[in-house]
C-alpha positions as CSV (number, residue, x, y, z in Angstrom):
1,M,22.7,-1.5,-28.4
2,A,22.6,-3.9,-25.4
3,A,23.0,-2.3,-21.9
4,Q,25.8,-4.6,-20.9
5,N,27.8,-3.4,-24.0
6,I,27.7,0.3,-23.2
7,L,27.2,0.7,-19.5
8,N,30.7,0.4,-18.3
9,P,31.5,2.3,-15.1
10,R,31.9,5.7,-16.9
11,Y,28.6,5.3,-18.7
12,Q,26.9,4.2,-15.5
13,N,28.2,7.3,-13.6
14,I,27.1,9.6,-16.3
15,F,23.7,8.0,-16.6
16,R,23.3,8.0,-12.8
17,A,24.1,11.7,-12.7
18,T,21.7,12.4,-15.5
19,V,18.9,10.6,-13.6
20,N,19.7,12.2,-10.3
21,H,19.9,15.7,-11.8
22,Y,16.6,15.4,-13.6
23,I,14.9,14.0,-10.5
24,S,16.1,17.0,-8.5
25,T,15.3,19.7,-11.1
26,A,12.6,18.4,-13.5
27,E,14.7,20.1,-16.2
28,P,16.2,18.2,-19.2
29,V,19.9,17.6,-18.7
30,G,22.6,18.6,-21.1
31,S,26.3,17.7,-21.2
32,K,27.4,21.2,-20.1
33,T,25.3,20.9,-16.9
34,L,26.9,17.6,-16.1
35,V,30.4,19.0,-16.6
36,K,29.5,22.0,-14.4
37,E,27.8,20.1,-11.6
38,Y,29.7,16.8,-11.5
39,D,33.4,16.1,-11.4
40,F,33.8,13.6,-14.3
41,Q,37.2,14.8,-15.4
42,V,36.1,14.5,-19.1
43,S,35.1,17.0,-21.7
44,S,31.6,18.1,-22.5
45,A,31.9,16.5,-25.9
46,T,32.8,13.1,-24.3
47,I,29.7,13.3,-22.1
48,R,27.5,14.4,-25.0
49,N,28.8,11.3,-26.9
50,V,27.9,9.0,-24.0
51,M,24.5,10.6,-23.7
52,G,23.9,10.0,-27.4
53,K,24.7,6.3,-27.0
54,L,22.4,6.1,-23.9
55,E,19.7,7.6,-26.0
56,K,20.2,5.1,-28.8
57,A,20.0,2.3,-26.1
58,G,16.6,3.7,-25.1
59,F,17.6,4.9,-21.6
60,L,17.4,8.6,-22.4
61,Y,15.4,10.8,-24.8
62,Q,15.0,14.4,-25.9
63,P,11.6,15.9,-25.2
64,H,12.5,18.6,-27.8
65,V,15.1,18.8,-30.5
66,S,17.0,21.6,-28.8
67,A,16.5,20.3,-25.2
68,G,18.7,18.2,-23.1
69,R,17.8,14.6,-22.3
70,I,15.6,13.0,-19.7
71,P,15.3,9.4,-18.6
72,S,12.9,7.0,-20.3
73,D,10.7,4.5,-18.5
74,S,13.2,1.8,-19.4
75,G,16.0,4.0,-18.2
76,Y,14.3,4.4,-14.8
77,R,13.9,0.7,-14.7
78,F,17.6,0.1,-15.3
79,Y,18.4,2.7,-12.7
80,V,16.2,1.1,-10.1
81,D,17.3,-2.5,-10.8
82,E,21.0,-1.9,-11.3
83,L,22.2,1.5,-10.0
84,L,20.0,2.3,-7.0
85,T,21.6,1.9,-3.6
86,P,19.2,1.0,-0.7
87,N,18.8,4.0,1.6
88,H,19.1,2.3,5.0
89,Q,19.7,5.6,6.8
90,T,16.5,7.1,5.5
91,R,14.6,4.0,6.3
92,Q,15.8,4.1,9.9
93,K,15.0,7.8,10.2
94,V,11.5,7.2,8.9
95,R,11.0,4.4,11.5
96,Q,12.0,6.8,14.2
97,T,9.7,9.5,12.9
98,L,6.7,7.2,12.7
99,H,7.3,6.1,16.3
100,Q,7.9,9.7,17.5
101,Q,4.9,11.2,15.8
102,S,2.5,8.4,16.4
103,D,-0.2,9.0,19.0
104,E,-0.2,6.2,21.5
105,Q,-3.6,7.3,22.6
106,L,-5.1,6.4,19.2
107,W,-7.5,3.5,19.5
108,G,-8.1,1.1,16.6
109,L,-6.4,-0.1,13.5
110,E,-8.0,2.4,11.2
111,A,-6.7,5.4,13.3
112,T,-3.2,3.9,13.2
113,L,-3.4,3.4,9.5
114,K,-4.7,7.0,8.9
115,Q,-1.9,8.5,10.9
116,A,0.8,6.4,9.2
117,N,-0.7,7.4,5.9
118,Q,-0.6,11.1,6.7
119,I,3.1,10.9,7.8
120,L,4.0,8.9,4.7
121,A,2.4,11.5,2.4
122,T,4.1,14.4,4.2
123,L,7.5,12.8,4.1
124,S,7.4,11.6,0.5
125,G,5.6,14.4,-1.2
126,Y,3.5,11.9,-3.1
127,I,0.0,10.4,-2.9
128,A,0.1,7.9,0.0
129,L,-2.1,4.8,-0.1
130,I,-2.8,2.2,2.6
131,T,-5.3,-0.6,2.1
132,V,-7.4,-1.7,5.0
133,P,-6.8,-5.4,5.8
134,Q,-8.4,-7.8,3.4
135,Q,-11.7,-9.0,4.8
136,H,-10.9,-12.7,4.5
137,H,-8.1,-12.2,7.0
138,A,-10.3,-10.1,9.4
139,R,-10.5,-11.3,12.9
140,L,-13.6,-11.1,15.1
141,R,-13.3,-8.4,17.8
142,H,-16.8,-8.4,19.2
143,L,-20.2,-9.9,18.5
144,Q,-23.5,-8.6,19.9
145,L,-27.0,-10.0,19.8
146,L,-29.9,-7.7,20.4
147,P,-33.6,-8.6,20.5
148,L,-35.7,-6.8,17.9
149,S,-39.0,-8.5,18.4
150,S,-40.4,-11.8,19.8
151,N,-39.1,-13.7,16.8
152,K,-36.3,-11.5,15.4
153,I,-32.8,-10.5,16.6
154,I,-30.1,-8.2,15.3
155,M,-26.6,-9.5,15.2
156,V,-23.7,-6.9,15.1
157,V,-20.3,-8.2,14.1
158,V,-17.2,-6.0,14.6
159,T,-13.8,-7.1,13.1
160,D,-10.4,-5.7,13.4
161,T,-11.0,-3.9,10.2
162,F,-13.5,-1.8,12.1
163,Q,-16.2,-2.3,9.4
164,P,-19.2,-3.4,11.5
165,Q,-21.8,-5.6,9.9
166,S,-25.3,-5.9,11.2
167,V,-27.7,-8.7,10.2
168,A,-31.4,-9.3,11.1
169,L,-32.1,-13.0,12.0
170,E,-35.6,-14.5,12.4
171,L,-35.1,-16.4,15.6
172,E,-37.0,-16.9,18.8
173,S,-34.9,-16.4,21.8
174,D,-35.2,-15.0,25.3
175,P,-33.2,-11.7,25.9
176,D,-31.4,-13.2,28.8
177,E,-30.4,-16.2,26.8
178,L,-29.2,-13.9,24.0
179,A,-26.9,-12.1,26.4
180,I,-25.5,-15.4,27.7
181,L,-25.1,-16.7,24.1
182,A,-23.3,-13.5,23.0
183,N,-20.8,-13.8,25.9
184,F,-20.3,-17.5,25.1
185,L,-19.6,-16.7,21.4
186,N,-17.2,-13.8,22.2
187,H,-15.3,-16.1,24.6
188,H,-14.9,-18.8,22.0
189,L,-14.7,-16.9,18.8
190,Q,-13.0,-13.6,19.7
191,G,-9.6,-13.2,17.9
192,R,-10.4,-15.9,15.4
193,S,-10.4,-15.0,11.7
194,L,-13.7,-15.1,9.8
195,E,-12.1,-17.6,7.5
196,E,-11.4,-19.8,10.5
197,I,-14.9,-19.4,11.9
198,S,-16.3,-20.5,8.6
199,R,-14.5,-23.8,9.0
200,L,-15.4,-24.4,12.7
201,D,-16.8,-27.7,13.9
202,L,-20.1,-26.4,15.3
203,E,-20.9,-29.7,17.0
204,A,-17.7,-29.5,19.0
205,L,-18.3,-25.8,19.8
206,D,-21.8,-26.2,21.1
207,Q,-21.4,-29.2,23.4
208,D,-21.5,-26.9,26.4
209,F,-24.5,-25.0,25.0
210,R,-26.8,-27.6,23.4
211,H,-30.0,-25.9,24.6
212,C,-29.2,-23.0,22.2
213,A,-27.7,-25.2,19.4
214,E,-30.1,-24.0,16.7
215,V,-29.4,-20.3,17.5
216,L,-25.7,-21.0,17.8
217,Q,-25.5,-22.7,14.5
218,T,-27.4,-19.9,12.7
219,V,-25.3,-17.2,14.3
220,C,-22.0,-18.9,13.4
221,Q,-23.1,-19.4,9.9
222,T,-24.1,-15.7,9.6
223,V,-20.7,-14.6,11.0
224,A,-19.0,-16.8,8.4
225,K,-21.1,-15.0,5.7
226,V,-19.5,-11.8,6.7
227,N,-16.3,-13.3,5.3
228,Q,-17.9,-13.1,1.8
229,S,-20.0,-10.0,2.2
230,N,-17.4,-7.3,1.7
231,I,-15.4,-8.1,-1.4
232,S,-13.9,-4.6,-1.9
233,T,-10.8,-3.4,0.0
234,P,-11.0,0.2,0.9
235,I,-7.9,2.3,0.4
236,L,-7.0,5.2,2.7
237,V,-5.6,8.1,0.6
238,H,-3.6,11.1,1.7
239,G,-1.3,13.6,0.0
240,I,-3.2,14.7,-3.1
241,S,-2.3,18.3,-2.2
242,E,1.3,17.2,-1.9
243,V,1.6,15.8,-5.4
244,L,0.0,18.9,-7.0
245,R,3.3,20.5,-6.4
246,Q,4.9,18.2,-9.0
247,P,5.1,19.8,-12.5
248,E,4.0,16.5,-14.1
249,F,0.6,16.9,-12.6
250,S,0.0,20.5,-13.8
251,Q,-2.3,19.2,-16.6
252,L,-5.8,19.0,-15.1
253,T,-7.0,16.2,-17.4
254,Q,-4.2,13.9,-16.4
255,L,-4.7,14.6,-12.8
256,Q,-8.5,14.1,-13.1
257,T,-8.1,10.6,-14.6
258,L,-5.7,9.6,-11.8
259,L,-7.9,10.9,-9.1
260,H,-10.9,9.1,-10.6
261,L,-8.9,5.9,-10.4
262,I,-7.9,6.4,-6.8
263,E,-11.4,7.5,-5.6
264,A,-13.8,5.5,-7.8
265,R,-12.0,2.5,-9.1
266,Q,-10.1,1.2,-6.0
267,E,-11.0,-2.4,-6.8
268,Q,-8.7,-2.1,-9.8
269,L,-5.9,-0.4,-7.9
270,V,-5.7,-2.9,-5.0
271,P,-4.3,-5.8,-7.1
272,V,-1.6,-3.5,-8.5
273,M,-0.5,-2.6,-5.0
274,F,-0.7,-6.0,-3.3
275,N,2.1,-8.4,-3.7
276,R,0.3,-11.8,-4.0
277,D,3.6,-13.7,-3.6
278,G,3.3,-12.8,0.1
279,D,6.0,-15.3,1.2
280,E,8.6,-13.0,-0.3
281,R,8.7,-9.5,1.2
282,T,9.5,-7.9,-2.2
283,T,8.8,-4.2,-2.8
284,L,6.8,-3.7,-6.0
285,I,7.8,-0.9,-8.3
286,H,5.7,0.0,-11.4
287,I,7.2,2.6,-13.7
288,G,5.3,4.4,-16.4
289,V,4.1,2.0,-19.1
290,E,4.7,-1.0,-16.9
291,N,1.5,0.1,-15.0
292,P,-1.4,-2.1,-16.1
293,L,-3.9,0.8,-15.5
294,E,-4.1,3.5,-18.2
295,P,-4.3,6.5,-15.8
296,M,-1.0,5.5,-14.2
297,K,1.0,5.2,-17.5
298,T,2.7,8.4,-16.7
299,C,3.2,7.6,-13.0
300,A,5.4,5.5,-10.8
301,M,4.1,3.4,-7.9
302,V,6.1,1.9,-5.1
303,S,4.3,-0.5,-2.7
304,A,5.0,-3.1,-0.1
305,N,2.8,-5.5,1.9
306,Y,2.3,-5.3,5.7
307,Y,1.8,-8.4,7.8
308,Q,-0.2,-9.8,10.6
309,E,1.4,-12.8,12.2
310,E,3.5,-13.4,9.0
311,V,0.3,-13.3,6.8
312,P,0.2,-10.4,4.3
313,V,-3.1,-8.6,5.0
314,G,-2.6,-5.2,3.3
315,S,-0.3,-2.9,1.5
316,V,1.3,0.5,1.7
317,G,2.2,2.5,-1.4
318,V,3.0,5.9,-2.9
319,I,2.1,7.2,-6.4
320,G,4.1,10.0,-8.0
321,P,5.7,11.0,-11.3
322,T,8.2,8.6,-12.9
323,R,10.6,11.4,-11.9
324,M,10.5,9.9,-8.4
325,F,13.1,9.9,-5.7
326,Y,13.1,6.1,-5.8
327,E,15.6,5.6,-3.0
328,N,13.6,7.7,-0.6
329,A,10.2,6.3,-1.8
330,I,11.3,2.7,-1.3
331,A,12.7,3.5,2.2
332,L,9.5,5.3,3.2
333,V,7.2,2.7,2.0
334,E,9.1,-0.2,3.5
335,A,9.5,1.6,6.8
336,T,5.8,2.4,7.0
337,A,4.9,-1.2,6.2
338,D,7.3,-2.4,8.9
339,Y,5.7,0.0,11.3
340,I,2.2,-1.2,10.6
341,S,3.2,-4.8,10.9
342,A,4.9,-4.1,14.2
343,S,1.8,-2.3,15.5
344,L,-0.4,-5.2,14.7
345,T,2.0,-7.5,16.6
346,A,2.7,-5.2,19.5
347,Q,-1.0,-4.3,20.1
348,P,-3.0,-7.4,20.2
349,E,-6.2,-5.4,20.6
350,L,-5.7,-4.2,17.0
351,A,-5.2,-7.8,15.7
């Protein structure tokens, strides 16, 4: 039976109450419970009849013959898409909490991300995930050239992802010239993205430094290669102990497969979290069987991108059971993503 044919206001209210009660208790919901807990002004038989129709429509199901009913994945999807009310109050409280609990003495993007991730996990009660900014959007923070021998130097590149790269180059150069060249490069390249550096017009860049043109060209080309050298996107993870409190994760086998995905197969998880349509700041919600990865078929994930100068560079997410407080999870994830985006804008030294 089509949803639009059965979900009149009364049916919607009963369905919403069923979902909310199950989310709160993790216990199958019966008609008598709804009569007792909610003021519907109808009989238990009427509610039982409505719940039966909701089950036929695929929104509810009985885990056991004698049990009450619980929402299905498609039921949760309908609830999220049609019945969920944005929790602006929680979102504002989360923003305040993030700012109040954040340590202004922390230095660096990774420290900021780790702290935000810890707060997100604690407030949500789920596994919190934050991706480190994608490498092709990384910006050069510092470049250092060190003499290794008479014909070899070491180049150290540090980006705003704080993943330093060191490369040995076979080049003859005077140590004093290396120091001057490093200062020259930091002055001209600092703050530029590696993607931008890879497209620089080297002839224009080195016109004030032609006596080191060969070294300059080699160094710039090597910096650009860093753009391609790290294809994986690490994910910061927090809150595994939090989610263990959820009854859905009491089965060790199910938990092990999920943890293996999070810890060892992050390259598969990142595309699920990241909204590639970055121009639209849409929160992604994957529920149960909608998840493309098998270990997450019994889970729900809520994720949102965070931005650097209006460019989506990473994502924030939580993983929990399908019996998730979706209103709170969405507010938490969106507020955390906003906080990280604001941090990248307000603290140029991070960007």
